[in-house]
C-alpha positions as CSV (number, residue, x, y, z in Angstrom):
1,M,35.3,-25.9,-45.0
2,S,31.8,-25.3,-46.2
3,S,30.2,-21.9,-45.6
4,S,27.5,-23.6,-43.4
5,T,30.1,-25.2,-41.2
6,S,31.9,-21.8,-40.8
7,R,28.6,-20.2,-39.8
8,L,28.0,-22.9,-37.3
9,R,31.5,-22.5,-35.7
10,R,31.0,-18.7,-35.6
11,S,27.7,-19.2,-33.9
12,L,29.1,-21.6,-31.3
13,L,32.0,-19.2,-30.6
14,A,29.6,-16.2,-30.2
15,A,27.5,-18.2,-27.8
16,A,30.6,-19.2,-25.7
17,L,31.7,-15.5,-25.5
18,M,28.2,-14.5,-24.5
19,S,28.2,-17.1,-21.7
20,A,31.6,-16.0,-20.4
21,S,30.5,-12.3,-20.5
22,A,27.4,-13.2,-18.5
23,L,29.5,-14.7,-15.7
24,A,31.4,-11.5,-15.4
25,L,28.4,-9.2,-15.4
26,P,27.9,-7.0,-12.2
27,G,25.8,-8.8,-9.7
28,A,26.6,-12.3,-11.0
29,H,27.9,-14.4,-8.1
30,A,28.7,-17.8,-7.0
31,A,26.2,-20.0,-5.2
32,G,25.5,-18.8,-1.7
33,G,26.1,-15.1,-2.6
34,S,29.7,-15.1,-1.4
35,S,31.0,-12.8,-4.2
36,T,29.7,-9.9,-6.3
37,A,31.3,-7.3,-8.5
38,G,33.1,-4.9,-6.2
39,T,33.1,-7.3,-3.2
40,P,35.1,-10.4,-4.4
41,G,35.3,-13.0,-1.7
42,W,33.2,-11.0,0.7
43,P,31.7,-12.1,3.1
44,A,34.4,-14.6,3.9
45,K,33.1,-15.4,7.4
46,P,30.1,-14.8,9.6
47,L,28.8,-11.3,9.9
48,R,28.3,-9.8,13.3
49,I,25.5,-7.4,14.4
50,I,26.6,-5.6,17.6
51,V,23.8,-4.5,19.9
52,G,24.3,-2.3,23.0
53,F,21.4,-3.6,25.0
54,P,20.5,-7.0,26.5
55,G,18.7,-9.9,25.0
56,G,15.0,-9.3,24.7
57,S,15.4,-5.5,24.5
58,S,13.9,-3.7,21.5
59,P,17.2,-3.2,19.7
60,D,18.0,-6.9,20.2
61,L,14.7,-8.0,18.8
62,T,15.1,-5.8,15.8
63,A,18.6,-7.0,15.1
64,R,17.4,-10.6,15.3
65,T,14.5,-9.9,13.0
66,F,17.2,-8.9,10.3
67,S,19.7,-11.6,11.0
68,E,18.1,-14.6,9.3
69,P,17.1,-12.8,6.1
70,L,20.4,-11.1,5.9
71,S,22.2,-14.5,6.3
72,K,20.2,-15.9,3.4
73,M,21.1,-12.9,1.2
74,L,24.8,-13.0,2.0
75,G,25.3,-16.8,2.2
76,Q,27.0,-16.6,5.6
77,P,25.7,-16.8,9.2
78,V,24.8,-13.5,10.8
79,I,25.4,-13.5,14.6
80,V,23.9,-11.0,17.0
81,E,26.2,-10.0,19.8
82,N,25.1,-8.0,22.9
83,K,27.7,-5.6,24.3
84,V,25.8,-3.9,27.0
85,G,26.5,-0.6,28.8
86,A,26.6,3.2,28.7
87,G,23.3,3.4,26.9
88,G,24.6,1.5,23.9
89,N,27.8,3.6,23.5
90,I,30.1,0.7,24.4
91,A,28.7,-1.2,21.5
92,A,28.9,1.8,19.2
93,D,32.6,2.4,20.2
94,Y,33.3,-1.3,19.5
95,V,31.8,-1.1,16.0
96,A,33.6,2.2,15.3
97,K,36.9,0.5,16.0
98,A,36.2,-2.8,14.2
99,R,38.5,-3.5,11.2
100,D,37.4,-6.9,10.1
101,D,34.9,-5.7,7.5
102,H,32.4,-8.2,8.9
103,T,31.0,-6.1,11.9
104,I,28.1,-3.7,11.9
105,G,25.8,-2.3,14.6
106,L,22.1,-1.7,15.3
107,F,21.9,1.6,17.2
108,I,19.4,3.9,18.8
109,N,19.2,7.7,18.2
110,G,21.7,8.8,20.8
111,N,24.5,6.5,19.7
112,L,24.5,8.1,16.3
113,T,23.8,11.7,17.3
114,I,24.4,13.2,20.7
115,A,26.6,10.7,22.4
116,N,29.7,13.0,22.7
117,L,27.6,16.1,23.3
118,I,26.3,14.6,26.5
119,N,29.6,13.2,27.6
120,S,32.9,14.5,26.2
121,R,34.6,11.3,27.4
122,V,32.7,9.1,24.9
123,P,35.6,7.6,22.9
124,Y,34.1,7.8,19.4
125,N,32.6,10.5,17.2
126,P,29.2,9.4,15.9
127,Q,29.5,11.5,12.7
128,K,33.1,10.7,11.9
129,D,33.6,7.1,13.1
130,L,30.3,5.4,12.0
131,A,28.9,5.2,8.5
132,P,25.1,5.2,8.0
133,L,23.6,2.1,6.3
134,T,19.8,2.5,6.8
135,L,17.2,4.0,9.1
136,V,15.2,0.9,10.2
137,G,12.1,2.2,12.0
138,V,10.7,5.2,13.9
139,S,8.3,5.6,16.8
140,P,6.9,8.5,18.9
141,L,6.8,8.2,22.6
142,V,3.6,8.3,24.7
143,L,3.2,10.5,27.8
144,T,1.9,8.2,30.4
145,A,0.7,8.6,34.0
146,P,-0.2,6.1,36.8
147,V,-3.8,5.3,37.6
148,H,-5.3,6.8,40.8
149,L,-2.2,8.4,42.2
150,A,-3.1,10.9,44.9
151,D,-1.6,14.1,43.4
152,V,-2.2,13.2,39.7
153,P,-5.5,14.1,38.1
154,D,-7.6,11.2,36.8
155,G,-8.5,11.0,33.1
156,N,-6.6,11.3,29.9
157,D,-7.0,15.0,29.1
158,A,-3.5,16.4,28.4
159,R,-4.3,20.0,29.2
160,T,-5.6,19.1,32.7
161,F,-2.6,16.8,33.3
162,L,0.0,19.4,32.2
163,A,-1.7,22.1,34.3
164,A,-1.4,19.9,37.3
165,A,2.2,19.1,36.5
166,K,3.0,22.8,36.2
167,K,1.4,23.5,39.6
168,A,3.3,20.6,41.2
169,G,6.7,22.0,40.1
170,D,9.6,19.8,41.3
171,K,7.3,17.8,43.6
172,W,6.7,15.5,40.6
173,S,9.3,13.1,39.1
174,Y,9.7,11.5,35.7
175,G,11.6,8.4,34.7
176,T,13.8,7.5,31.7
177,P,16.3,4.8,30.7
178,G,19.1,7.2,31.3
179,V,20.7,10.6,30.6
180,G,20.7,11.5,26.9
181,T,18.0,9.0,25.9
182,V,15.1,10.2,23.8
183,G,12.8,9.9,26.8
184,H,15.2,12.2,28.8
185,I,15.7,14.8,26.0
186,G,12.1,14.7,25.0
187,T,10.8,15.4,28.6
188,E,13.3,18.2,28.9
189,L,12.0,19.7,25.7
190,M,8.5,19.3,27.0
191,K,9.5,21.1,30.2
192,A,10.8,24.0,28.1
193,R,7.7,24.1,26.0
194,T,5.1,23.8,28.8
195,G,6.7,25.3,32.0
196,I,6.5,22.0,33.9
197,A,9.4,21.1,36.2
198,P,9.4,17.4,37.2
199,V,12.7,15.9,38.5
200,H,14.6,13.4,36.4
201,V,15.1,9.9,37.8
202,P,17.1,7.5,35.5
203,Y,16.4,3.7,35.4
204,P,18.1,0.8,33.6
205,G,15.4,0.6,31.0
206,Y,11.8,1.4,30.0
207,P,10.3,-1.6,31.8
208,Q,11.8,-0.4,35.1
209,V,10.4,3.1,34.4
210,A,6.9,1.6,34.0
211,Q,7.3,-0.5,37.2
212,A,8.3,2.7,39.1
213,M,5.1,4.4,37.9
214,L,3.1,1.4,39.0
215,G,4.7,1.6,42.4
216,G,3.9,5.3,42.8
217,Q,7.5,6.5,42.6
218,L,6.9,8.5,39.4
219,Q,4.1,10.8,38.3
220,M,4.9,10.7,34.6
221,A,7.1,9.3,31.8
222,L,7.5,9.1,28.1
223,L,7.2,5.4,27.1
224,P,7.3,3.4,23.8
225,P,3.8,2.8,22.5
226,A,3.8,-1.0,22.8
227,L,4.8,-0.9,26.4
228,A,2.4,2.0,27.2
229,Q,-0.5,0.3,25.5
230,A,0.1,-3.0,27.2
231,Q,0.0,-1.3,30.6
232,E,-3.1,0.7,29.7
233,K,-4.8,-2.5,28.6
234,A,-4.0,-4.0,32.0
235,G,-5.6,-1.0,33.6
236,K,-2.3,0.2,35.2
237,L,-1.3,3.3,33.3
238,R,-3.1,6.1,31.4
239,L,-2.1,7.4,28.0
240,I,-2.0,11.2,27.8
241,G,-0.6,12.0,24.4
242,V,2.0,11.1,21.8
243,T,5.1,13.2,21.0
244,A,4.3,13.5,17.3
245,A,2.9,16.3,15.0
246,G,-0.2,14.2,14.5
247,R,-1.7,10.9,15.6
248,S,0.6,7.9,15.1
249,T,-0.4,4.6,13.4
250,L,1.3,2.9,16.3
251,A,-1.2,4.4,18.8
252,P,-4.0,5.7,16.6
253,D,-6.4,6.3,19.5
254,V,-4.0,8.5,21.5
255,P,-4.1,12.3,20.7
256,S,-0.9,14.0,19.9
257,L,0.4,16.5,22.5
258,A,0.2,19.1,19.7
259,E,-3.6,18.8,19.9
260,A,-3.3,20.0,23.5
261,G,-1.4,23.0,22.4
262,V,2.2,21.8,23.0
263,S,4.1,23.1,20.0
264,G,7.5,22.0,18.7
265,L,7.4,18.5,20.2
266,N,7.7,16.3,17.2
267,L,10.0,13.7,18.7
268,E,10.7,10.2,17.7
269,M,12.7,7.2,18.8
270,W,14.4,5.4,16.0
271,N,16.9,2.6,15.3
272,A,19.4,2.3,12.5
273,F,22.2,0.2,11.1
274,A,25.7,1.7,10.8
275,A,29.1,0.3,9.9
276,P,32.6,1.4,10.8
277,A,33.6,4.4,8.7
278,G,36.7,2.5,7.6
279,M,34.7,-0.3,6.0
280,P,35.2,-0.2,2.2
281,A,32.5,1.7,0.4
282,E,31.6,-1.2,-1.9
283,I,31.0,-3.5,1.1
284,R,28.9,-0.8,2.9
285,A,26.9,-0.4,-0.3
286,R,26.1,-4.1,-0.6
287,L,25.1,-4.2,3.1
288,S,23.0,-1.1,2.8
289,D,21.2,-2.5,-0.3
290,A,20.5,-5.8,1.5
291,L,19.3,-4.2,4.7
292,I,17.0,-1.8,2.8
293,E,15.4,-4.6,0.9
294,I,14.8,-6.6,4.1
295,A,13.4,-3.5,5.9
296,R,10.9,-2.9,3.1
297,S,9.8,-6.5,2.8
298,P,6.1,-7.1,3.9
299,E,7.1,-9.8,6.4
300,V,9.7,-7.7,8.2
301,R,7.5,-4.6,8.0
302,T,4.8,-6.5,9.9
303,K,7.3,-7.8,12.5
304,L,8.7,-4.4,13.1
305,F,5.2,-3.0,13.5
306,Q,4.4,-5.7,16.1
307,Q,7.6,-4.7,17.9
308,G,6.4,-1.0,18.0
309,W,8.2,0.4,14.9
310,Q,7.0,2.1,11.8
311,A,9.3,0.6,9.2
312,V,11.4,3.0,7.0
313,G,14.3,1.3,5.2
314,S,15.9,4.6,4.2
315,S,19.0,5.2,2.0
316,P,22.3,5.8,3.7
317,E,21.9,9.5,2.6
318,G,18.5,9.6,4.2
319,L,19.8,8.3,7.5
320,A,22.8,10.8,7.3
321,N,20.3,13.7,6.9
322,R,18.2,12.4,9.9
323,I,21.4,12.1,12.0
324,K,22.4,15.7,11.1
325,A,18.9,17.2,11.8
326,D,18.4,15.3,15.1
327,T,21.9,16.2,16.3
328,A,21.1,19.9,15.8
329,T,17.7,19.7,17.4
330,M,18.8,17.7,20.4
331,G,22.1,19.5,20.7
332,K,20.2,22.7,21.3
333,I,18.1,21.2,24.0
334,I,21.3,19.8,25.7
335,K,22.9,23.2,25.6
336,D,19.8,25.1,26.7
337,Q,19.0,22.7,29.5
338,K,22.6,22.2,30.4
339,I,22.3,18.4,30.3
340,R,25.4,16.4,31.1
341,A,26.2,12.8,31.9
342,E,25.7,12.1,35.6
């Protein structure tokens, strides 16, 4: 065999070995994304996103915003399932107990923080039974009031409004989507910070809270910015202040309550993806990476903003830190105000 022929055979052999190695490199996968290093054969069937609120709700819209791009990345259908009840805790318990490695959940603050602090009968432990994937988006709440209600001062000045609320004592009422929600905990914190004393009235959701204000049953409520601004634009509600340290990009024309002298009221709603704690770490990592990439994409950031969220797309560690901090903050309010499930 000539030396040139031997060199040619060695070159062909080297090329073949390089091609085989390339197929085995981490991240190389079959068409459709059905397998990567560390997750061979996964996903093997459609992935489910469990949501604890009805179709058309904010968590439902967020989950559906992620379902299509996540399906494209994983090469399998992604189905949003609504398991409604107990402020989202039924869905959270369902996800915590899922063992098929193809089920995750889209949750609000309380489901991942204070669920069992409010109600000891909640059958799952947020910190032990659910594994953080990513913090999707955050939003302050907006203190709102009806237009031209007899015992509520006109205008948008927070100091004047809070002074009237303090004078009214328990003659005023405020509405929330239920015990333990951010609207409830936030208003109780506001009561502690300002000396006001309105009575809590729970409703099925924020739209019903807004309707009760329009009907004159409530003097005040903390509402999501998108809902509050829509009602203000219609001339039906007034925006008093946001529960943030400064002005929010979601409601840039509304002063923060901190500007009116209300300290220690940096409160946000947020939503996040989490998986069962028993899901293999490599599958959780793949899901987290995909969800973070989607959350940070320009298209999804725009959609989330339109839905009333400031997009985040945090790491699992970042979400875990947020859960820990918020559990401590809200847990103190629950203890100090003696809040319990009704």
